[in-house]
VEXNUZA-981780 format. One record per residue (C-alpha): residue in three letters; chain; x, z, y. Coordinates in steps of 0.2 Angstrom, whole numbers. Each point is the difference from the previous one (the first is absolute). Example, Ala and Ser with C-alpha at 12.3 -4.5 7.8 and 13.67 -1.06 7.14 Angstrom:
REC   rest   kette       u       w       v
REC    ala       A      62      39     -22
REC    ser       A       6      -3      17
END
This chain:
REC   rest   kette       u       w       v
REC    unk       A      36      52      73
REC    unk       A      -1      -3      19
REC    unk       A      18      -7       0
REC    unk       A      -5     -13     -13
REC    unk       A     -16      -5       9
REC    unk       A      11      -2      16
REC    unk       A      12     -11      -9
REC    unk       A     -13     -10      -8
REC    unk       A      -9      -2      16
REC    unk       A      16      -6       8
REC    unk       A       3     -13     -14
REC    unk       A     -17      -7       2
REC    unk       A       1      -2      19
REC    unk       A      18      -7      -1
REC    unk       A      -6     -13     -14
REC    unk       A     -15      -4      11
REC    unk       A      10      -4      15
REC    unk       A      13      -9     -10
REC    unk       A     -14     -11      -6
REC    unk       A      -6      -3      18
REC    unk       A      18      -5       5
REC    unk       A       1     -12     -15
REC    unk       A     -17      -8       5
REC    unk       A       6      -3      18
REC    unk       A      16      -6      -7
REC    unk       A      -9     -13     -11
REC    unk       A     -12      -5      14
REC    unk       A      15      -3      12
REC    unk       A       8     -10     -14
REC    unk       A     -15     -10      -3
REC    unk       A      -3      -3      19
REC    unk       A      18      -6       3
REC    unk       A      -1     -12     -15
REC    unk       A     -17      -6       6
REC    unk       A       8      -3      18
REC    unk       A      14     -11      -7
REC    unk       A     -12      -9     -12
REC    unk       A     -12      -4      15
REC    unk       A      12      -3      15
REC    unk       A      -2     -19      -2
REC    unk       A     -15      -3     -12
REC    unk       A     -12      12       9
REC    unk       A       7       6      16
REC    unk       A     -16      10       5
REC    unk       A       1      10     -16
REC    unk       A      19       4       4
REC    unk       A      -5       4      18
REC    unk       A     -13      12      -6
REC    unk       A      14      11      -8
REC    unk       A       9       3      16
REC    unk       A       0      14      12
REC    unk       A      -5      -4      18
REC    unk       A      18       5       5
REC    unk       A       8     -10     -14
REC    unk       A      18      -7       3
REC    unk       A      10     -13     -11
REC    unk       A      18      -4       1
REC    unk       A      12     -11     -10
REC    unk       A      16      11       0
REC    unk       A      13     -15       0
REC    unk       A      15       1      12
REC    unk       A      -1     -18       6
REC    unk       A      -9      -2      16
REC    unk       A     -17      -3      -8
REC    unk       A       1      18      -7
REC    unk       A      -6      16       8
REC    unk       A     -15      -8       9
REC    unk       A     -15      11      -1
REC    unk       A     -16      -8      -5
REC    unk       A     -18       8       2
REC    unk       A     -16      -2     -10
REC    unk       A      -6     -15      10
REC    unk       A      16     -11       4
REC    unk       A       6       3     -18
REC    unk       A     -14     -11      -6
REC    unk       A      -3     -11      15
REC    unk       A      18      -5       3
REC    unk       A      12       6     -14
REC    unk       A     -11      -5     -15
REC    unk       A      -9     -14       9
REC    unk       A      15      -9       8
REC    unk       A      17       7      -5
REC    unk       A      -1       2     -18
REC    unk       A      -8     -18      -3
REC    unk       A      14      -7      10
REC    unk       A      14       8     -10
REC    unk       A      -9      -1     -17
REC    unk       A      -9     -16       1
REC    unk       A      -5       1     -18
REC    unk       A      -4      18       0
REC    unk       A       8      14     -11
REC    unk       A      -5       8     -16
REC    unk       A       4      19      -1
REC    unk       A       1       9     -16
REC    unk       A       0      19       0
REC    unk       A      14       8     -12
REC    unk       A      -1      18       5
REC    unk       A      -8      13      11
REC    unk       A       0      18       5
REC    unk       A     -13       9      10
REC    unk       A      -5      17       6
REC    unk       A     -13       7      12
REC    unk       A       9      -6      15
REC    unk       A       7     -17      -5
REC    unk       A       4     -14     -12
REC    unk       A      15     -11      -4
REC    unk       A      -3     -16      -9
REC    unk       A      14     -11      -7
REC    unk       A      -4     -18      -2
REC    unk       A       9     -16      -4
REC    unk       A      -4     -16       9
REC    unk       A      -1     -18      -5
REC    unk       A       0     -13      14
REC    unk       A       7     -15       8
REC    unk       A       6       4      17
REC    unk       A       1     -13      14
REC    unk       A      19      -1      -4
REC    unk       A      -1       1     -19
REC    unk       A      -3      12     -15
REC    unk       A      -5      17       7
REC    unk       A      -2      13     -14
REC    unk       A       2      16       9
REC    unk       A      -2      18      -7
REC    unk       A     -11      12      11
REC    unk       A      -3      18       3
REC    unk       A     -16       4      10
REC    unk       A      -1      18       6
REC    unk       A     -18       5       5
REC    unk       A      -4      16       9
REC    unk       A     -18       6       0
REC    unk       A     -11       9      13
REC    unk       A     -18       5      -3
REC    unk       A       0     -10     -16
REC    unk       A       5     -16       9
REC    unk       A      16      -9       1
REC    unk       A       8       7      16
REC    unk       A      17     -10      -1
REC    unk       A       9     -12     -11
REC    unk       A      18      -5       0
REC    unk       A       7     -15     -10
REC    unk       A      18       0      -7
REC    unk       A       8     -15      -8
REC    unk       A      16     -10       1
REC    unk       A       2      -5      18
REC    unk       A      14     -12      -5
REC    unk       A     -12     -10     -10
REC    unk       A     -13       1      13
REC    unk       A      12      -6      13
REC    unk       A       6     -15     -10
REC    unk       A     -16      -6      -9
REC    unk       A     -12       4      13
REC    unk       A       8       1      18
REC    unk       A      13     -14       0
REC    unk       A      15      12       1
REC    unk       A      16      -7      -7
REC    unk       A      13      12      -8
REC    unk       A      17      -2       6
REC    unk       A      16       9      -6
REC    unk       A       8      12      12
REC    unk       A      18      -2       5
END
């Protein structure tokens, strides 16, 4: 009888903790999606989801890649100046998939935009890491060839 009670107790504790992980996972996903939905439309809401030590980087390999942005200059410089210059008509991002757990979130999106040098319909993966319930880091992955050509005036030339 004691063995059954012990096993039953273990199952209850395990299922409760799994439920907590699922709640945290869903909250992380909701916060990550809210951040993406609000970065342009409601920057104060987006900022409120960020940890004080937040960092952002676009992971492209051209010279614009790898720059680390923080909570303040991401909005004051990147979204206020750089993005409007390279995407003058804005961008529509549509989420197509996501995965999340208690530590982080990955969101897959397709973009629809006109870059300063033509059609810019890139695909994105955003990788969020969380700390104390807030977004601690964000890394953006997409086609850097499309970024280079359509947003930053690079010209592709064949190698010899």
